[in-house]
DSSP file (Angstrom, degrees, kcal/mol; ACC not computed):
  #  RESIDUE AA STRUCTURE BP1 BP2  ACC     N-H-->O    O-->H-N    N-H-->O    O-->H-N    TCO  KAPPA ALPHA  PHI   PSI    X-CA   Y-CA   Z-CA
    1    1 A X              0   0    0      0, 0.0    66,-0.1     0, 0.0     3,-0.1   0.000 360.0 360.0 360.0 138.3   78.6   87.2  112.2
    2    2 A X        -     0   0    0     64,-0.9     2,-0.1     1,-0.1    65,-0.0  -0.346 360.0 -98.8 -66.3 148.2   75.5   87.9  110.0
    3    3 A X        -     0   0    0      1,-0.1     2,-0.3    -2,-0.0    -1,-0.1  -0.433  36.1-112.4 -71.5 142.5   75.4   86.1  106.6
    4    4 A X        -     0   0    0     -2,-0.1    -1,-0.1     1,-0.1     5,-0.0  -0.590  36.6-110.2 -73.6 130.4   76.5   88.1  103.6
    5    5 A X     >  -     0   0    0     -2,-0.3     4,-2.6     1,-0.1     3,-0.3  -0.305  26.8-116.9 -60.5 147.4   73.6   88.8  101.2
    6    6 A X  H  > S+     0   0    0      1,-0.2     4,-2.4     2,-0.2     5,-0.2   0.852 112.4  53.1 -59.8 -38.5   73.8   86.9   98.0
    7    7 A X  H  > S+     0   0    0      2,-0.2     4,-1.7     1,-0.2    -1,-0.2   0.914 112.4  45.3 -63.4 -41.2   74.1   90.0   95.7
    8    8 A X  H  > S+     0   0    0     -3,-0.3     4,-2.5     2,-0.2    -2,-0.2   0.898 111.2  52.7 -68.4 -40.2   77.0   91.3   97.8
    9    9 A X  H  X S+     0   0    0     -4,-2.6     4,-3.0     1,-0.2    -2,-0.2   0.890 107.4  52.5 -62.8 -38.2   78.6   87.9   97.9
   10   10 A X  H  X S+     0   0    0     -4,-2.4     4,-2.6     2,-0.2    -1,-0.2   0.901 109.3  49.6 -62.7 -40.2   78.4   87.8   94.0
   11   11 A X  H  X S+     0   0    0     -4,-1.7     4,-2.2     2,-0.2    -2,-0.2   0.921 113.2  46.0 -63.8 -44.1   80.1   91.2   93.9
   12   12 A X  H  X S+     0   0    0     -4,-2.5     4,-2.7     2,-0.2    49,-0.3   0.938 114.0  48.0 -63.4 -47.6   82.9   90.0   96.2
   13   13 A X  H  X S+     0   0    0     -4,-3.0     4,-1.7     1,-0.2    -2,-0.2   0.897 111.6  50.3 -61.7 -40.8   83.3   86.8   94.3
   14   14 A X  H  X>S+     0   0    0     -4,-2.6     5,-2.6     2,-0.2     4,-0.8   0.911 111.2  49.0 -64.3 -42.2   83.4   88.6   91.0
   15   15 A X  H ><5S+     0   0    0     -4,-2.2     3,-1.0     1,-0.2    -2,-0.2   0.954 112.5  47.1 -60.0 -50.1   86.0   91.0   92.3
   16   16 A X  H 3<5S+     0   0    0     -4,-2.7    -1,-0.2     1,-0.3    -2,-0.2   0.771 115.3  46.2 -66.4 -25.7   88.2   88.2   93.6
   17   17 A X  H 3<5S-     0   0    0     -4,-1.7    -1,-0.3    -5,-0.2    -2,-0.2   0.527 109.0-122.4 -90.8  -7.6   87.9   86.3   90.4
   18   18 A X  T <<5 +     0   0    0     -3,-1.0     2,-1.0    -4,-0.8    -3,-0.2   0.827  58.3 153.2  69.1  31.3   88.6   89.3   88.2
   19   19 A X     >< -     0   0    0     -5,-2.6     4,-2.1    -6,-0.2    -1,-0.2  -0.772  21.8-178.6-100.4  92.5   85.3   88.8   86.4
   20   20 A X  H  > S+     0   0    0     -2,-1.0     4,-2.3     1,-0.2     5,-0.2   0.897  80.3  50.6 -58.2 -46.4   84.2   92.3   85.2
   21   21 A X  H  > S+     0   0    0      1,-0.2     4,-2.1     2,-0.2    -1,-0.2   0.909 111.7  47.1 -62.7 -42.5   80.9   91.1   83.7
   22   22 A X  H  > S+     0   0    0      2,-0.2     4,-0.8     1,-0.2    -1,-0.2   0.863 109.7  55.3 -67.4 -34.8   79.8   89.3   86.8
   23   23 A X  H >< S+     0   0    0     -4,-2.1     3,-1.1     1,-0.2     4,-0.3   0.967 111.3  42.4 -60.4 -52.8   80.8   92.3   88.9
   24   24 A X  H >< S+     0   0    0     -4,-2.3     3,-1.6     1,-0.3    -2,-0.2   0.864 109.3  59.9 -62.9 -36.3   78.6   94.7   86.9
   25   25 A X  H 3< S+     0   0    0     -4,-2.1    -1,-0.3     1,-0.3    -2,-0.2   0.676  91.1  68.5 -68.0 -17.5   75.8   92.1   86.8
   26   26 A X  T << S+     0   0    0     -3,-1.1    73,-2.5    -4,-0.8     2,-0.3   0.634  94.8  72.1 -74.2 -12.3   75.6   92.1   90.7
   27   27 A X  E <  S-a   99   0A   0     -3,-1.6    73,-0.2    -4,-0.3     2,-0.1  -0.759  89.8-109.8-105.9 148.5   74.2   95.7   90.5
   28   28 A X  E >   -     0   0A   0     71,-2.8     3,-2.1    -2,-0.3    14,-0.1  -0.401  37.9-109.5 -65.5 152.0   70.8   96.9   89.3
   29   29 A X  E 3  S+     0   0A   0      1,-0.3    14,-1.3    13,-0.1    15,-0.2   0.779 120.3  40.7 -57.9 -26.7   70.9   98.8   86.0
   30   30 A X  E 3  S+     0   0A   0     12,-0.2    -1,-0.3    13,-0.1    70,-0.1   0.097  89.2 138.1-108.1  22.1   70.2  102.1   87.8
   31   31 A X  E <   -     0   0A   0     -3,-2.1    11,-2.9    68,-0.2     2,-0.4  -0.156  43.8-140.2 -65.4 160.5   72.5  101.4   90.8
   32   32 A X  E     -aB 101  41A   0     68,-1.8    70,-2.2     9,-0.2     2,-0.5  -0.989  10.4-165.6-124.2 134.1   74.7  104.0   92.4
   33   33 A X  E     -aB 102  40A   0      7,-2.8     7,-2.7    -2,-0.4     2,-0.6  -0.986   5.5-165.5-118.1 125.3   78.2  103.4   93.6
   34   34 A X  E     -aB 103  39A   0     68,-3.2    70,-3.6    -2,-0.5     2,-0.7  -0.954   2.2-169.6-116.5 117.1   79.8  106.1   95.9
   35   35 A X  E >  S-aB 104  38A   0      3,-2.8     3,-1.7    -2,-0.6    70,-0.1  -0.888  75.1 -36.5-110.4 101.0   83.5  105.8   96.4
   36   36 A X  T 3  S-     0   0    0     68,-1.7    -1,-0.2    -2,-0.7    69,-0.1   0.874 127.9 -39.5  51.2  44.2   84.6  108.3   99.2
   37   37 A X  T 3  S+     0   0    0     67,-0.3     2,-0.5     1,-0.2    -1,-0.3   0.155 114.2 111.6  98.3 -17.2   82.1  110.8   98.0
   38   38 A X  E <   -B   35   0A   0     -3,-1.7    -3,-2.8     2,-0.0     2,-0.3  -0.808  57.8-145.2 -93.8 125.2   82.4  110.4   94.2
   39   39 A X  E     -B   34   0A   0     -2,-0.5     2,-0.4    -5,-0.2    -5,-0.2  -0.699  14.3-168.3 -96.4 140.3   79.3  108.9   92.6
   40   40 A X  E     -B   33   0A   0     -7,-2.7    -7,-2.8    -2,-0.3     2,-0.4  -0.997  18.3-155.4-122.0 126.1   79.1  106.5   89.7
   41   41 A X  E  >  -B   32   0A   0     -2,-0.4     4,-1.4    -9,-0.2    -9,-0.2  -0.851  41.9 -10.8-115.8 140.8   75.7  105.9   88.3
   42   42 A X  H  > S-     0   0    0    -11,-2.9     4,-2.6    -2,-0.4   -12,-0.2   0.097  98.3 -54.8  70.2 177.0   74.1  103.1   86.3
   43   43 A X  H  > S+     0   0    0    -14,-1.3     4,-2.5     1,-0.2     5,-0.2   0.867 136.3  52.7 -58.9 -39.3   75.8  100.1   84.7
   44   44 A X  H  > S+     0   0    0      2,-0.2     4,-2.2   -15,-0.2    -1,-0.2   0.912 111.6  45.7 -65.4 -42.1   78.2  102.3   82.7
   45   45 A X  H  X S+     0   0    0     -4,-1.4     4,-2.4     2,-0.2    -2,-0.2   0.902 113.1  49.5 -66.7 -41.4   79.3  104.2   85.8
   46   46 A X  H  X S+     0   0    0     -4,-2.6     4,-2.5     2,-0.2    -2,-0.2   0.916 111.7  49.5 -63.0 -43.4   79.7  101.0   87.8
   47   47 A X  H  X S+     0   0    0     -4,-2.5     4,-2.3    -5,-0.2    -2,-0.2   0.890 109.8  51.9 -62.9 -40.0   81.7   99.4   84.9
   48   48 A X  H  X S+     0   0    0     -4,-2.2     4,-2.1     2,-0.2     5,-0.2   0.940 111.3  46.1 -62.2 -47.5   83.9  102.5   84.8
   49   49 A X  H  X>S+     0   0    0     -4,-2.4     4,-3.2     1,-0.2     5,-0.8   0.907 111.0  53.2 -62.3 -41.3   84.7  102.4   88.5
   50   50 A X  H  X5S+     0   0    0     -4,-2.5     6,-2.4     1,-0.2     4,-1.2   0.920 111.8  45.2 -59.8 -44.1   85.4   98.6   88.3
   51   51 A X  H  <5S+     0   0    0     -4,-2.3    -1,-0.2     4,-0.2    -2,-0.2   0.855 123.0  34.8 -69.1 -35.0   87.9   99.2   85.5
   52   52 A X  H  <5S+     0   0    0     -4,-2.1    -2,-0.2    -5,-0.2    -1,-0.2   0.802 135.3  13.7 -91.9 -29.6   89.7  102.1   87.1
   53   53 A X  H  <5S+     0   0    0     -4,-3.2    31,-0.3    -5,-0.2    -3,-0.2   0.518 125.6  29.3-127.4  -8.3   89.5  101.3   90.9
   54   54 A X  S ><XS+     0   0    0     -4,-1.2     5,-2.1    -5,-0.8     3,-1.7   0.506 126.0   7.0-122.3 -98.6   88.5   97.7   91.4
   55   55 A X  G > 5S+     0   0    0      1,-0.3     3,-2.0     3,-0.2    -4,-0.2   0.862 125.2  63.0 -61.6 -34.2   89.2   94.7   89.1
   56   56 A X  G 3 5S+     0   0    0     -6,-2.4    -1,-0.3     1,-0.3    -5,-0.1   0.677 108.1  42.9 -63.0 -16.2   91.4   97.1   87.0
   57   57 A X  G < 5S-     0   0    0     -3,-1.7    25,-3.6    -7,-0.3    26,-0.3   0.129 118.6-111.4-112.6  16.0   93.6   97.4   90.0
   58   58 A X  T < 5 -     0   0    0     -3,-2.0    -3,-0.2    23,-0.2    -2,-0.1   0.848  53.0-178.2  57.1  38.1   93.6   93.7   90.9
   59   59 A X      < -     0   0    0     -5,-2.1     2,-0.3    22,-0.2    22,-0.2  -0.305  12.0-165.8 -66.8 151.0   91.6   94.4   94.0
   60   60 A X  E     -C   80   0A   0     20,-2.3    20,-2.0   -43,-0.1     2,-0.4  -0.993   5.0-151.5-136.6 142.0   90.6   91.5   96.3
   61   61 A X  E     -C   79   0A   0     -2,-0.3     2,-0.4   -49,-0.3    18,-0.2  -0.930  10.7-175.6-117.6 138.5   88.1   91.6   99.2
   62   62 A X  E     -C   78   0A   0     16,-1.7    16,-3.1    -2,-0.4     2,-0.4  -0.998  29.7-123.5-128.5 129.0   88.0   89.6  102.4
   63   63 A X  E     +C   77   0A   0     -2,-0.4    14,-0.2    14,-0.2     3,-0.1  -0.573  33.1 169.6 -75.9 123.6   84.9   90.0  104.7
   64   64 A X  E     -     0   0A   0     12,-3.2     2,-0.3    -2,-0.4    13,-0.2   0.726  67.2  -2.6-100.5 -31.4   85.9   91.1  108.2
   65   65 A X  E     -C   76   0A   0     11,-1.5    11,-2.4     2,-0.0    -1,-0.4  -0.987  54.6-158.1-160.9 151.4   82.5   91.9  109.6
   66   66 A X  E     +C   75   0A   0     -2,-0.3   -64,-0.9     9,-0.2     2,-0.3  -1.000  18.7 164.5-135.2 134.0   78.8   92.0  108.5
   67   67 A X  E     -C   74   0A   0      7,-2.3     7,-2.9    -2,-0.4     2,-0.4  -0.940  20.2-147.0-142.3 164.3   76.0   94.0  110.2
   68   68 A X  E     -C   73   0A   0     -2,-0.3     2,-0.5     5,-0.2     5,-0.2  -0.996   9.6-174.0-139.5 132.0   72.5   95.0  109.3
   69   69 A X  E >   -C   72   0A   0      3,-3.0     3,-2.1    -2,-0.4     2,-0.3  -0.912  68.4 -63.4-123.9 101.0   70.6   98.2  110.2
   70   70 A X  T 3  S-     0   0    0     -2,-0.5    -1,-0.0     1,-0.3     0, 0.0  -0.426 121.7 -10.8  56.7-117.8   67.0   97.8  108.9
   71   71 A X  T 3  S+     0   0    0     -2,-0.3    23,-0.5    -3,-0.1     2,-0.5   0.285 119.9  91.2 -95.2  10.8   67.4   97.6  105.1
   72   72 A X  E <   -CD  69  93A   0     -3,-2.1    -3,-3.0    21,-0.1     2,-0.4  -0.919  61.2-153.9-111.7 129.8   71.0   98.6  105.0
   73   73 A X  E     -CD  68  92A   0     19,-2.5    19,-3.0    -2,-0.5     2,-0.5  -0.850   8.0-162.0 -99.5 135.6   73.8   96.1  105.1
   74   74 A X  E     -CD  67  91A   0     -7,-2.9    -7,-2.3    -2,-0.4     2,-0.4  -0.968  10.4-178.6-122.9 117.0   77.2   97.2  106.5
   75   75 A X  E     -CD  66  90A   0     15,-2.9    15,-3.0    -2,-0.5     2,-0.6  -0.908  21.2-147.3-115.3 142.6   80.3   95.2  105.7
   76   76 A X  E     -CD  65  89A   0    -11,-2.4   -12,-3.2    -2,-0.4   -11,-1.5  -0.954  27.1-170.2-102.6 121.3   83.8   95.8  106.8
   77   77 A X  E     -CD  63  88A   0     11,-2.6    11,-2.3    -2,-0.6     2,-0.6  -0.925  23.7-139.4-118.0 137.9   86.1   94.6  104.1
   78   78 A X  E     -CD  62  87A   0    -16,-3.1   -16,-1.7    -2,-0.4     2,-0.4  -0.864  30.1-159.5 -88.9 121.8   89.8   94.1  104.0
   79   79 A X  E     +CD  61  86A   0      7,-3.6     7,-2.4    -2,-0.6     2,-0.3  -0.884  17.2 168.6-111.8 132.4   91.0   95.3  100.6
   80   80 A X  E     +C   60   0A   0    -20,-2.0   -20,-2.3    -2,-0.4     2,-0.3  -0.908  26.2  81.8-132.9 164.2   94.2   94.4   98.9
   81   81 A X  S    S-     0   0    0     -2,-0.3   -23,-0.2   -22,-0.2   -22,-0.2  -0.959  89.8 -39.9 141.4-156.6   95.5   94.9   95.4
   82   82 A X  S    S+     0   0    0    -25,-3.6   -24,-0.1    -2,-0.3     3,-0.1   0.327 122.4  34.6 -91.9   7.3   97.2   97.6   93.3
   83   83 A X  S    S+     0   0    0      1,-0.4    -2,-0.2   -26,-0.3     2,-0.1   0.049 115.2   8.0-122.8-125.9   95.1  100.5   94.6
   84   84 A X        -     0   0    0    -31,-0.3    -1,-0.4    -4,-0.1     2,-0.4  -0.384  62.5-169.5 -61.1 134.5   93.7  101.1   98.1
   85   85 A X        +     0   0    0     -3,-0.1     2,-0.3    -5,-0.1    -5,-0.2  -0.995  42.7  55.8-128.2 126.1   95.0   98.6  100.6
   86   86 A X  E    S-D   79   0A   0     -7,-2.4    -7,-3.6    -2,-0.4     2,-0.4  -0.957  86.6 -48.5 150.6-166.8   93.4   98.5  104.1
   87   87 A X  E     +D   78   0A   0     -2,-0.3     2,-0.3    -9,-0.2    -9,-0.2  -0.854  53.6 170.9-105.7 135.9   90.1   98.1  105.8
   88   88 A X  E     -D   77   0A   0    -11,-2.3   -11,-2.6    -2,-0.4     2,-0.4  -0.983  31.9-115.6-144.3 153.6   87.0  100.0  104.8
   89   89 A X  E     -DE  76 105A   0     16,-0.8    16,-3.2    -2,-0.3     2,-0.4  -0.726  25.9-166.0 -89.0 138.9   83.3  100.2  105.5
   90   90 A X  E     -DE  75 104A   0    -15,-3.0   -15,-2.9    -2,-0.4     2,-0.5  -0.995   3.6-159.1-125.9 127.1   80.9   99.4  102.7
   91   91 A X  E     -DE  74 103A   0     12,-2.6    12,-2.6    -2,-0.4     2,-0.4  -0.911  13.3-167.9-107.4 133.1   77.2  100.2  103.0
   92   92 A X  E     -DE  73 102A   0    -19,-3.0   -19,-2.5    -2,-0.5     2,-0.4  -0.957  16.2-167.9-125.4 138.6   74.8   98.3  100.7
   93   93 A X  E     -DE  72 101A   0      8,-2.3     7,-2.8    -2,-0.4     8,-1.6  -0.970  21.7-165.8-116.4 141.0   71.1   98.7   99.7
   94   94 A X  E     + E   0  99A   0    -23,-0.5     2,-0.3    -2,-0.4     5,-0.2  -0.900  18.0 172.6-130.4 152.2   69.5   95.8   97.9
   95   95 A X  E >  S- E   0  98A   0      3,-2.3     3,-1.3    -2,-0.3    -2,-0.0  -0.926  73.5  -0.2-156.1 137.8   66.4   95.1   95.9
   96   96 A X  T 3  S-     0   0    0     -2,-0.3     3,-0.1     1,-0.3     0, 0.0   0.860 128.3 -58.3  52.7  41.1   65.4   92.0   93.9
   97   97 A X  T 3  S+     0   0    0      1,-0.2     2,-0.3   -69,-0.0    -1,-0.3   0.788 117.6 106.3  59.4  32.0   68.7   90.3   94.8
   98   98 A X  E <  S- E   0  95A   0     -3,-1.3    -3,-2.3   -91,-0.0     2,-0.5  -0.956  77.3-108.2-133.2 154.6   70.7   93.1   93.2
   99   99 A X  E     +aE  27  94A   0    -73,-2.5   -71,-2.8    -2,-0.3    -5,-0.3  -0.721  32.2 176.0 -80.7 125.3   72.8   95.9   94.7
  100  100 A X  E    S+     0   0A   0     -7,-2.8   -68,-1.8    -2,-0.5     2,-0.3   0.658  71.4  15.1-101.4 -22.4   71.0   99.2   94.2
  101  101 A X  E     -aE  32  93A   0     -8,-1.6    -8,-2.3   -70,-0.2     2,-0.4  -0.955  58.4-177.2-153.5 132.7   73.5  101.3   96.2
  102  102 A X  E     -aE  33  92A   0    -70,-2.2   -68,-3.2    -2,-0.3     2,-0.5  -0.988   8.4-171.9-130.8 122.7   77.1  100.7   97.4
  103  103 A X  E     -aE  34  91A   0    -12,-2.6   -12,-2.6    -2,-0.4     2,-0.5  -0.963   9.7-154.8-119.1 121.8   78.9  103.3   99.4
  104  104 A X  E     -aE  35  90A   0    -70,-3.6   -68,-1.7    -2,-0.5     2,-0.4  -0.833  14.8-157.5 -96.0 128.3   82.5  103.0  100.3
  105  105 A X  E       E   0  89A   0    -16,-3.2   -16,-0.8    -2,-0.5   -70,-0.0  -0.830 360.0 360.0-109.4 142.5   83.5  104.8  103.4
  106  106 A X              0   0    0     -2,-0.4    -1,-0.1   -18,-0.1   -19,-0.1   0.513 360.0 360.0 -66.8 360.0   87.0  106.0  104.4
């Protein structure tokens, strides 16, 4: 399995630790997070999604698979917590050791 990029690993670790500030800090200030088609933009949008759908729901992530297609990282994560539970695909774009785009796929 391919190694998880450090920015993505920081996001996973922050989620699993319930560390909201570290979660938001893993993203670039102008990052976009797309959750099943709904976009959250910038640090404020990422923080909103984290509070409503991620750490705010006690989510936990476990890496099931990692792949890379050119500049896009594709992770399969097992998600548990008080919201969505199951396996989902996550696509990441990165720059300067920060997440610039995270897309959650059904």
